[in-house]
C-alpha angles and dihedrals in degrees: 000000000000120000114219115239122229110248110251129214118266119225091252092052092051091052091051092052092048092050090049092051093048092048092050090049092050092049090052093049092046091052090054094046093246099108118091111254121232123229125212091277091054092248123135118256126192096267090264093162090077112102089223094058113114118195138160119273124243126191120196122192131208129176116235089218097043099253095138094158091062096046090049089067093063136097132227126219123187119213130188123182089350095305129107111249098168138018153309083224129167123238125254112199087345091302135105122196112198099202091178097048109084118187138176131218114282094022113137128218141143131248126212116198114194121188106216094193093056102058091277095302106190132215122182129207104193127191097018112177122214108243123240095239133055133218137208112253120175092339090308123111106225144154103256124209119191118205128186116214136166145231114245116246130235106250138196133183119226121193129206142150136231090278092054093251109156124221126206122216109287091018128143121257096196117193097187120090117236127017138293102057105063118132094333095285100098090225118150091210097085115049099135140150085008094190125111104236107020139172117257113199117202116193120192111198134181119220101178118097118238096009138110144135135271124197116231141191120235106212094186096057092026092233133141105223115206144152113273135187109214131190113193132179147128092294102243094113117072121233128187131176093055118139090224134005131190142145123237127178091347095309124113119223130199110189129190125180117231126218118244094220090057093058100060131102115190137170114215112181106318095335123096114201117188117179126203138199118229117194123189118209124179111225127197128177091245108179097342107133121239111274093019136095144203123221116227124198113216115198136175111212128191126202087020137144120198096199090055090052092048090050104042106004097254126110087211140294093278102031120133138168116262096183138344140190140159136234133188118225109207141173 
């Protein structure tokens, strides 16, 4: 009598069972957050998608116009809830690794980028959210934040009237026809525009290739920082067409906000495109006496806030002059 043998497993069948067991184990570990995640190259990361993962923070900087040498001179400061939690730290190859600032996915903070070679020009990046995945930077697994900044342009202010007469800095904008009464000097060399109530055109232009300006919001001081064109003087002359007017400490101010896109100058291929901002202000002699004049200071500010200046006499903690000139208003 023959005894029937139990069928054994073939080699192929054993391999299938092992693969099935390993796959089931991996699926279980992945569902519990214990399995190593795979990135798009199929390489293991540190499981940074877990909300409990805490890793150092890295900030990398690029310039929207390609001026990497300028952005490399800046510093990065990390703020959270209005307090400094990292920096200011200088960039190395346009990157800062904050080895002592550990963050988790979904955490919110603000970044201040300060360009040390541009009179501490500031650019804020408020409400930055830590990403859900990490990256390997200089052999260190970190959460990486990219920011795009800019190099400030080189600006000038040109002045003209409705008849396209140009005015040099310190020139006389005479609103009396004829000669002999302009700006109190009696000179016959400045009789333009010669019309009581005239249009003054102020053109802000950028002459530096691959530069510009970007408005920013300061979350610590709660201030919108922008580029402003400001006319200031004793207040005898009359200005209309200003975005905002006020008097502070005996000085009259006419303020107009500029548009970021009109302050750039960029070379793309062989073409150089430099925008400009043209502001029209209506000027009348006001209470200037005949044969006299009033000198107006015309200034372009960046990182400025007019309401803050009106309130406390400061254009803002990071404000600076981008260009300035003067003009006499005479009758």
